[in-house]
FIROFI-489929 format. One line per field, with one value per residue (C-alpha): residue in one letter; x, y, z; residue number from 1. Coordinates in nm, 3 decimals. Each point is the difference from the previous one (the first is absolute). Layout:
% residues N
torti <- c(A	...)
x <- c(X	...)
y <- c(Y	...)
z <- c(Z	...)
numar <- c(NUM	...)
//
This chain:
% residues 532
torti <- c(M	W	E	A	V	F	C	L	L	P	S	V	V	L	L	L	S	A	L	L	L	R	L	T	P	V	Q	S	C	L	G	P	W	V	R	R	A	A	W	R	L	W	L	W	A	C	W	C	L	R	L	P	L	P	P	E	G	G	R	G	G	G	G	T	G	P	Q	L	V	C	K	P	T	A	L	A	R	F	L	L	Q	H	C	G	S	L	A	R	P	S	L	A	A	W	P	W	G	D	P	N	V	Q	T	L	L	G	L	A	G	P	V	E	D	D	G	G	V	R	F	A	R	E	H	L	Q	V	K	D	G	G	V	V	A	L	D	W	A	V	G	L	K	G	E	P	Q	R	G	A	K	R	E	Q	G	G	A	G	G	R	V	L	G	C	H	S	S	C	P	P	V	L	I	L	I	P	N	S	W	G	R	V	T	P	H	L	L	R	L	C	A	L	A	L	Q	Q	G	F	Y	P	V	L	F	H	R	R	G	H	A	G	C	P	L	V	T	P	R	F	Q	E	F	G	D	P	S	D	L	I	Q	A	V	T	Y	L	R	H	R	H	P	C	S	A	L	L	A	V	S	E	G	S	G	S	G	L	L	L	S	Y	L	G	E	C	G	S	S	S	Y	L	T	A	A	A	C	L	S	P	V	L	R	G	Q	L	W	F	D	T	P	L	P	A	L	Y	R	W	P	L	L	L	Y	R	K	L	Q	L	S	R	Y	S	S	A	L	G	A	V	M	D	V	E	R	L	L	R	C	S	S	L	R	D	L	E	A	A	M	F	C	R	G	R	G	A	P	R	C	E	G	A	F	P	V	A	E	W	D	A	Y	W	E	R	N	E	P	L	R	D	A	D	E	V	A	V	P	V	L	C	L	R	S	W	D	D	P	L	L	P	P	P	S	T	L	P	T	S	L	F	Q	D	S	P	Y	F	L	L	A	L	T	A	R	G	G	H	C	G	F	A	L	E	G	E	G	A	P	D	G	A	T	C	W	S	H	R	V	V	L	E	Y	F	R	V	V	A	E	F	L	K	A	E	E	R	R	V	K	G	V	A	G	V	G	A	G	T	G	G	S	P	G	P	R	R	R	I	N	T	M	M	P	R	R	R	R	A	T	L	L	R	R	E	R	P	A	L	R	T	L	A	D	S	A	G	H	G	G	R	G	E	G	C	G	S	G	E	Q	Q	D	V	F	T	W	H	R	E	T	A	E	S	G	G	A	G	N	Q	K	G	K	L)
x <- c(19.235	-0.298	0.149	0.004	-0.363	-0.112	0.191	-0.160	-0.350	-0.111	0.115	-0.178	-0.322	0.013	0.068	-0.291	-0.229	0.094	-0.071	-0.336	-0.103	0.062	-0.273	-0.334	-0.219	0.222	-0.004	-0.379	-0.031	0.273	-0.001	-0.282	0.144	0.348	-0.137	-0.209	0.297	0.217	-0.272	-0.015	0.377	0.011	-0.264	0.209	0.311	-0.188	-0.120	0.354	0.139	-0.290	-0.100	-0.354	-0.180	-0.119	-0.378	-0.173	-0.092	0.364	0.023	-0.281	0.007	0.035	-0.245	-0.240	0.030	0.126	-0.210	0.011	-0.050	-0.047	-0.225	-0.216	0.159	0.046	0.357	-0.105	-0.266	0.249	0.245	-0.268	-0.078	0.349	0.245	-0.063	0.291	-0.140	-0.312	0.171	0.303	0.059	0.221	0.215	-0.124	0.193	0.294	0.125	-0.309	0.073	0.034	0.329	0.153	-0.102	0.130	0.338	0.037	-0.107	0.238	0.306	-0.061	0.241	-0.015	0.081	0.303	-0.179	-0.271	0.240	0.001	0.299	0.002	0.184	0.031	-0.039	0.057	-0.209	0.098	-0.293	-0.026	0.143	0.308	-0.123	0.024	-0.265	0.046	-0.197	0.058	-0.116	-0.097	0.193	-0.069	-0.039	0.293	0.043	-0.184	0.178	-0.219	-0.296	-0.345	0.113	-0.280	-0.365	-0.203	-0.345	-0.208	-0.292	-0.364	-0.079	0.362	0.092	0.350	0.008	0.298	0.079	0.284	0.074	0.269	-0.151	-0.087	-0.169	0.248	-0.083	0.142	0.053	0.025	0.142	-0.096	0.101	0.316	0.125	0.010	-0.056	-0.195	-0.029	-0.369	0.090	0.266	-0.247	-0.242	0.280	0.087	-0.363	-0.052	0.312	-0.127	-0.334	0.151	0.021	0.317	0.052	0.217	0.067	0.002	0.240	-0.005	0.317	0.214	-0.197	0.115	0.356	-0.101	0.257	-0.113	0.167	-0.218	-0.023	-0.370	-0.234	-0.337	-0.301	-0.270	-0.238	0.230	-0.054	0.240	0.264	-0.259	-0.158	0.332	0.066	-0.340	0.052	0.332	-0.163	-0.270	0.258	0.211	-0.297	-0.252	-0.192	-0.041	-0.266	0.130	-0.135	0.097	-0.016	0.092	0.062	-0.093	0.113	0.124	-0.363	0.047	0.231	-0.215	-0.326	0.169	0.126	-0.346	-0.162	0.254	0.013	-0.374	-0.106	0.360	0.117	0.161	-0.119	-0.278	-0.086	0.144	-0.027	0.092	0.078	-0.077	0.008	0.056	-0.288	0.035	0.365	-0.030	-0.226	0.240	0.297	-0.202	-0.117	0.274	0.116	0.053	0.352	0.075	-0.038	0.089	0.359	0.115	-0.153	0.155	0.338	-0.019	-0.080	0.283	0.249	-0.093	0.064	0.329	0.126	-0.034	0.079	0.286	-0.209	-0.307	0.200	0.004	-0.379	-0.115	0.117	0.051	0.087	-0.337	-0.172	0.163	-0.134	-0.366	-0.208	-0.294	-0.062	-0.218	0.276	0.255	-0.220	-0.076	0.362	0.111	-0.257	-0.176	0.302	0.143	0.194	0.215	0.054	-0.284	-0.171	-0.106	-0.227	-0.302	0.165	-0.070	-0.285	-0.334	-0.081	0.301	-0.102	-0.349	0.139	0.228	-0.299	-0.199	0.247	0.076	-0.329	-0.046	-0.365	0.034	-0.084	-0.211	-0.273	0.251	0.086	-0.100	0.144	-0.170	0.157	-0.056	0.085	0.037	-0.024	-0.061	-0.197	0.280	0.288	0.228	0.188	-0.293	-0.265	-0.329	-0.234	-0.245	0.236	-0.015	-0.134	-0.289	-0.179	0.283	-0.055	-0.378	0.007	0.297	-0.030	0.377	0.058	-0.086	0.067	0.005	-0.007	0.093	-0.062	0.370	0.328	0.222	0.211	0.102	-0.058	-0.315	0.152	-0.194	-0.118	0.216	0.292	0.063	-0.254	-0.041	0.107	0.296	-0.152	0.056	-0.181	-0.359	0.086	0.249	-0.254	-0.272	0.218	0.130	-0.346	-0.143	0.239	-0.101	-0.372	0.043	0.178	-0.283	-0.255	0.176	0.027	-0.369	-0.090	0.224	-0.179	-0.336	0.092	0.125	-0.326	-0.207	0.210	-0.050	-0.377	-0.007	0.197	-0.226	-0.319	0.108	0.149	0.310	0.290	0.245	0.377	0.122	0.183	0.198	-0.058	0.315	-0.061	0.369	0.072	-0.317	-0.051	-0.318	-0.252	-0.202	-0.347	-0.327	-0.150	-0.361	-0.088	-0.164	-0.053	0.300	-0.028	0.055	0.287	-0.064	0.204	0.118	-0.188	-0.328	0.072	0.110	-0.342	-0.150	0.277	-0.128	-0.307	0.182	-0.099	0.362	0.112	-0.351	-0.329	-0.305	0.152	-0.035	0.343	0.174	0.165	0.378	0.200	0.346	0.187	0.353	0.180	0.348	0.196	-0.034	0.368	-0.043	-0.346	-0.302	-0.312	-0.257	-0.153	-0.329	-0.193	-0.306	-0.219)
y <- c(19.779	-0.202	-0.312	0.175	0.109	-0.355	-0.137	0.248	-0.031	-0.305	0.169	0.322	-0.190	-0.185	0.323	0.179	-0.297	-0.005	0.370	-0.035	-0.291	0.214	0.241	-0.062	0.027	-0.246	-0.242	0.011	-0.079	-0.260	-0.150	-0.253	-0.105	-0.051	-0.192	-0.224	-0.068	-0.086	-0.233	-0.186	-0.024	-0.141	-0.262	-0.106	-0.026	-0.213	-0.228	-0.041	-0.074	-0.240	0.200	0.008	0.279	0.283	0.042	0.249	0.212	0.027	0.358	0.126	0.126	-0.216	0.160	-0.294	-0.204	-0.358	-0.308	-0.142	-0.372	-0.072	-0.145	0.272	0.027	0.284	0.051	0.015	0.259	0.200	0.000	0.124	0.288	0.109	-0.109	0.280	-0.079	-0.349	0.141	0.275	-0.144	0.283	-0.229	0.140	-0.005	-0.111	0.004	-0.022	-0.201	-0.268	-0.339	-0.089	0.342	-0.016	-0.355	0.080	0.315	-0.186	-0.292	0.159	0.375	0.259	0.116	0.362	0.048	0.258	-0.249	-0.283	-0.181	-0.078	-0.359	-0.181	-0.373	-0.262	-0.371	-0.256	-0.365	-0.242	-0.343	-0.206	0.222	0.213	0.378	0.257	0.377	0.287	0.344	0.266	0.336	0.241	0.323	0.181	0.131	0.369	-0.012	-0.007	-0.259	-0.227	0.143	0.363	0.112	-0.031	-0.033	0.150	-0.204	-0.230	0.056	0.287	0.111	-0.267	-0.137	-0.347	-0.124	-0.062	0.232	-0.136	-0.176	-0.337	0.039	-0.289	-0.231	-0.048	-0.322	0.027	-0.328	0.026	-0.228	-0.366	0.063	0.247	0.320	0.318	0.202	0.380	-0.044	-0.164	0.259	0.284	-0.170	-0.033	0.370	0.110	-0.227	0.144	0.354	-0.087	-0.143	-0.374	-0.200	-0.197	-0.309	-0.206	-0.377	-0.182	-0.374	-0.203	0.066	0.310	0.364	-0.078	-0.218	-0.283	-0.351	-0.202	-0.308	-0.164	0.063	0.280	0.061	-0.150	0.229	-0.037	-0.117	0.243	-0.163	0.274	0.278	-0.150	0.019	0.352	0.127	-0.163	0.179	0.332	-0.060	-0.046	0.291	0.241	-0.134	0.329	0.063	-0.127	-0.231	0.056	-0.166	0.086	-0.235	0.085	-0.221	-0.359	0.077	-0.034	-0.376	0.021	0.243	-0.189	-0.330	0.151	0.128	-0.333	-0.212	0.218	0.065	0.153	-0.013	0.260	0.310	0.225	0.252	0.045	-0.087	0.118	-0.157	0.211	-0.175	-0.336	-0.344	-0.185	-0.325	-0.089	-0.303	0.182	0.294	-0.222	-0.198	0.318	0.118	0.357	0.238	-0.022	0.359	-0.102	-0.369	0.029	0.276	-0.183	-0.328	0.165	0.161	-0.334	-0.175	0.264	-0.085	-0.368	0.060	0.201	-0.307	-0.260	-0.154	-0.038	-0.133	-0.233	-0.266	-0.035	0.092	0.028	0.374	-0.022	-0.153	0.259	0.275	-0.153	0.020	0.225	0.082	0.086	-0.309	-0.238	0.176	-0.017	-0.367	-0.087	0.165	-0.147	-0.295	-0.225	-0.056	-0.306	-0.027	0.260	0.242	0.008	0.299	0.075	-0.163	-0.340	-0.011	-0.221	0.177	-0.174	0.159	0.340	-0.041	-0.121	0.303	0.232	-0.196	0.126	0.340	0.144	0.342	-0.065	-0.362	0.099	0.306	-0.109	0.030	0.365	0.221	0.335	0.262	-0.025	0.260	-0.106	0.261	-0.122	0.162	-0.145	0.074	-0.163	-0.149	-0.234	-0.172	-0.237	0.159	0.125	-0.278	-0.240	0.191	-0.199	0.241	-0.249	0.038	0.376	-0.041	-0.261	0.095	0.305	0.051	0.034	0.312	0.045	0.337	-0.023	0.309	0.058	0.048	0.020	-0.264	-0.222	0.192	0.328	0.195	0.335	0.306	0.275	0.312	0.071	0.157	-0.184	0.154	-0.321	-0.059	-0.312	-0.068	-0.337	-0.056	-0.339	0.161	0.251	-0.262	-0.249	0.249	0.147	-0.351	-0.078	0.319	-0.073	-0.357	0.139	0.247	-0.279	-0.216	0.293	0.080	-0.361	0.003	0.304	-0.157	-0.320	0.199	0.194	-0.319	-0.149	0.315	-0.011	-0.368	0.071	0.293	-0.205	-0.251	-0.252	-0.192	0.201	-0.288	0.042	0.332	-0.031	0.244	0.003	0.027	0.078	0.004	-0.366	-0.191	-0.372	-0.053	-0.277	-0.103	0.148	-0.184	0.048	-0.046	-0.095	0.260	0.080	0.141	0.367	0.112	0.219	0.366	0.316	0.170	0.315	-0.191	-0.188	0.305	0.154	-0.266	-0.013	0.280	-0.195	-0.323	-0.201	-0.110	-0.063	-0.067	0.181	-0.142	-0.348	-0.200	-0.006	-0.281	0.037	0.005	0.042	0.155	-0.164	0.096	-0.177	0.031	-0.220	0.053	0.091	0.305	0.100	-0.192	0.139	-0.033	0.222	-0.054	0.173	-0.111	0.123)
z <- c(8.938	-0.121	0.157	0.338	-0.047	-0.082	0.299	0.237	-0.149	0.207	0.322	-0.091	-0.078	0.332	0.187	-0.164	0.062	0.369	0.030	-0.173	0.222	0.307	-0.108	0.174	-0.316	-0.184	0.293	0.023	-0.373	-0.045	0.349	-0.055	-0.337	0.139	0.297	-0.224	-0.229	0.300	0.132	-0.333	-0.013	0.353	-0.084	-0.299	0.220	0.256	-0.279	-0.136	0.349	0.074	0.304	0.139	-0.183	0.228	0.023	-0.225	0.301	0.104	-0.123	0.225	0.355	0.306	0.238	0.032	0.314	0.010	0.056	0.349	0.056	0.368	0.266	0.159	0.344	0.244	-0.120	-0.365	0.078	0.206	-0.292	-0.237	0.231	0.101	-0.270	-0.250	-0.233	-0.056	-0.161	-0.205	-0.183	-0.257	-0.207	-0.279	-0.357	-0.307	-0.070	0.361	0.091	-0.260	0.174	-0.168	0.066	0.367	0.035	-0.152	0.210	0.315	-0.052	-0.157	-0.013	0.140	0.361	0.083	0.219	0.213	0.088	0.078	0.331	0.218	0.122	0.278	-0.061	0.269	-0.058	0.185	0.028	-0.003	0.158	-0.287	-0.024	-0.288	0.000	-0.093	-0.015	0.150	-0.153	0.246	-0.147	0.221	-0.190	-0.328	-0.195	0.068	0.335	0.337	0.169	-0.060	0.034	0.017	-0.231	0.084	-0.315	0.031	-0.241	-0.032	0.065	0.229	0.020	0.256	0.032	-0.154	0.195	0.364	0.106	0.345	0.199	-0.105	-0.370	-0.180	-0.172	-0.368	-0.148	-0.377	-0.192	-0.356	-0.287	-0.010	-0.201	0.261	-0.205	0.201	-0.255	-0.020	0.083	0.330	0.080	-0.053	0.237	0.253	-0.030	0.037	0.302	0.159	-0.051	0.159	0.317	-0.070	0.059	-0.325	-0.025	-0.313	0.040	-0.233	-0.046	0.011	-0.307	-0.106	-0.018	0.103	0.294	0.030	-0.085	0.275	-0.059	-0.347	-0.041	-0.096	0.158	-0.175	-0.136	0.296	0.279	0.294	0.248	-0.028	0.011	0.314	0.182	-0.130	0.115	0.341	0.027	-0.091	0.261	0.275	-0.119	-0.018	0.252	0.026	-0.373	-0.236	-0.274	-0.352	-0.326	-0.371	-0.284	-0.362	-0.295	0.038	0.351	0.109	-0.019	0.299	0.200	-0.056	0.082	0.326	0.095	-0.080	0.182	0.313	0.013	0.330	0.127	-0.250	0.150	-0.284	0.053	-0.371	-0.341	-0.359	-0.336	-0.307	-0.331	0.179	-0.148	0.165	-0.196	-0.035	-0.224	-0.243	-0.009	-0.088	-0.256	-0.177	-0.243	0.051	-0.293	-0.137	0.104	0.366	-0.011	-0.123	0.241	0.298	-0.112	-0.048	0.343	0.160	-0.183	0.111	0.360	-0.065	-0.177	0.296	0.223	-0.266	0.198	0.317	-0.184	-0.222	0.272	0.009	-0.352	-0.359	-0.035	-0.370	-0.078	0.212	-0.202	-0.322	0.107	-0.222	0.231	0.363	0.031	-0.110	0.217	0.311	-0.059	-0.068	0.322	0.240	-0.163	-0.045	0.345	-0.116	-0.305	-0.269	-0.066	-0.336	-0.203	-0.294	0.158	0.052	0.373	0.128	0.021	0.328	0.168	-0.136	0.145	0.332	0.013	-0.020	0.255	0.259	-0.158	-0.123	0.165	0.093	0.110	0.360	-0.075	0.241	0.286	-0.067	0.292	-0.114	-0.223	-0.346	-0.273	-0.357	-0.276	-0.357	-0.340	-0.289	-0.250	0.191	-0.271	0.236	0.170	-0.134	-0.108	0.274	-0.082	0.181	0.328	0.299	0.058	0.227	0.251	0.028	0.011	0.277	0.217	0.228	-0.007	-0.376	-0.199	-0.372	-0.180	-0.382	-0.199	-0.370	-0.064	0.184	-0.158	0.222	0.313	-0.179	0.095	-0.099	0.112	-0.232	0.024	0.229	0.336	0.217	0.348	0.176	-0.233	-0.159	-0.370	-0.005	0.101	0.152	0.240	0.123	0.041	0.187	0.256	0.056	0.025	0.285	0.178	-0.041	0.128	0.308	0.057	-0.037	0.260	0.242	-0.043	0.069	0.306	0.139	-0.074	0.182	0.299	0.005	-0.008	0.279	0.210	-0.048	0.097	0.318	0.092	-0.025	0.259	-0.239	0.088	-0.137	0.009	-0.015	-0.135	-0.331	-0.210	-0.375	-0.207	-0.368	-0.085	0.062	-0.082	0.000	-0.192	0.024	-0.301	-0.008	-0.040	-0.346	-0.108	-0.355	-0.218	-0.363	-0.181	-0.091	-0.356	-0.113	0.055	-0.009	0.313	-0.088	-0.014	0.320	0.196	-0.044	0.226	0.257	0.220	0.114	0.076	-0.308	-0.062	-0.357	-0.122	0.034	0.173	0.045	0.316	0.159	0.174	0.338	-0.011	0.319	0.004	0.287	0.099	0.282	0.144	0.233	0.374	0.033	-0.221	0.119	-0.125	-0.148	-0.272	-0.259	-0.174	-0.270	-0.190	-0.279)
numar <- c(1	2	3	4	5	6	7	8	9	10	11	12	13	14	15	16	17	18	19	20	21	22	23	24	25	26	27	28	29	30	31	32	33	34	35	36	37	38	39	40	41	42	43	44	45	46	47	48	49	50	51	52	53	54	55	56	57	58	59	60	61	62	63	64	65	66	67	68	69	70	71	72	73	74	75	76	77	78	79	80	81	82	83	84	85	86	87	88	89	90	91	92	93	94	95	96	97	98	99	100	101	102	103	104	105	106	107	108	109	110	111	112	113	114	115	116	117	118	119	120	121	122	123	124	125	126	127	128	129	130	131	132	133	134	135	136	137	138	139	140	141	142	143	144	145	146	147	148	149	150	151	152	153	154	155	156	157	158	159	160	161	162	163	164	165	166	167	168	169	170	171	172	173	174	175	176	177	178	179	180	181	182	183	184	185	186	187	188	189	190	191	192	193	194	195	196	197	198	199	200	201	202	203	204	205	206	207	208	209	210	211	212	213	214	215	216	217	218	219	220	221	222	223	224	225	226	227	228	229	230	231	232	233	234	235	236	237	238	239	240	241	242	243	244	245	246	247	248	249	250	251	252	253	254	255	256	257	258	259	260	261	262	263	264	265	266	267	268	269	270	271	272	273	274	275	276	277	278	279	280	281	282	283	284	285	286	287	288	289	290	291	292	293	294	295	296	297	298	299	300	301	302	303	304	305	306	307	308	309	310	311	312	313	314	315	316	317	318	319	320	321	322	323	324	325	326	327	328	329	330	331	332	333	334	335	336	337	338	339	340	341	342	343	344	345	346	347	348	349	350	351	352	353	354	355	356	357	358	359	360	361	362	363	364	365	366	367	368	369	370	371	372	373	374	375	376	377	378	379	380	381	382	383	384	385	386	387	388	389	390	391	392	393	394	395	396	397	398	399	400	401	402	403	404	405	406	407	408	409	410	411	412	413	414	415	416	417	418	419	420	421	422	423	424	425	426	427	428	429	430	431	432	433	434	435	436	437	438	439	440	441	442	443	444	445	446	447	448	449	450	451	452	453	454	455	456	457	458	459	460	461	462	463	464	465	466	467	468	469	470	471	472	473	474	475	476	477	478	479	480	481	482	483	484	485	486	487	488	489	490	491	492	493	494	495	496	497	498	499	500	501	502	503	504	505	506	507	508	509	510	511	512	513	514	515	516	517	518	519	520	521	522	523	524	525	526	527	528	529	530	531	532)
//
């Protein structure tokens, strides 16, 4: 009898403790102590795993606005005034707001079956014979057709999407190792609900795409993406083309924008937790908790095509590399002979590789608005002090939003059941950003038409009549005037001056920046201008 009592005693104690903790007075008394003990235990676990320690303020609320680094242009001021979710992140607090927890959930967390997306794959053969894959989001699981629900969300209760016969095509670019993360799938599902037409772009050899040529794509080689975007332009000539990249996939998107310049078919782009300096990212060692799974995932890709790649490289040596840096260099820096690992490759070849693959090598040629979202506590990226802030302060096309926390492709929202269905702040911001950019371009189009009408009514020469097409723009680089760089400031502070036309700063003399959009004569030519 006593043996049975002693055996059941631990279970009885746990049951009574659980019942007591459900009482409100007990929770109010023990809650802070339990939370503090859990915080100390988590710090000890991060120290043992050699993970970046979360900031001391990680347990607080996330209501403060992010820092915006940008050049004060008409578009930046318009975003401050109309993109409400950008100024009010409401990020989750600890424990779900911890950077490592958000990163792990964003990269390898579970995805609910109800929120899954049905895809239809399409293979596209490029000029050199290689094959890339396009996964079209054709609907949500459990719903009869795409776009059946209209989500009423966002500022002022407006619909964030574009439910029409020609919805905007949203190109989603995964990370450089080709993993379609739960974070990216949730963005795809939310975009589908709000009326976008998402499509996932997969490089050759990634995500089940066949590797018909014995070569992988280099980190910043946009040749395949250029052909894929051109194909999408011809397939959907009446739809706007938008693009979102995740993590290291930003190297491909930014390289495409820089190489195409004013000939890009994209209307706007966004980068979530972007890798802006590829060589620095590879040279900075990752924590072991992230390095080994990513390295194993990359090696599994190589082992799948070991027979095809064996003719051009030593696959066995590749599989013995112990870092992403050595693996990347062994794959692409030794075009002749057997590749070397463990840092034995020539440094000159490594530097030459990044001269042609750095994401921002042609940043001055970019002619598309690009929004970059980055958190201060990102455990997979170099510290924020290495960010090229001068690029965002000088270029009118680049905008950077820095949040206090969010991890790597995390940005979890506080609470559940958001009206627009978003669970990540970055998803809500990106989709609203695309809508605001479209509204800005339409407003500028109406303004230009009004100016042209006034000029014709006053006896001026109207010239040939042209139709402005905002869906298929061919942009021309704008003329920039030098000015002093503005300091970092929060969106909440900057928004207070936006109503009077001061831009991102207050009381500063503003330079003149002209937005010019031009299309070919065959599709209807026109221009669009806007200045501060």
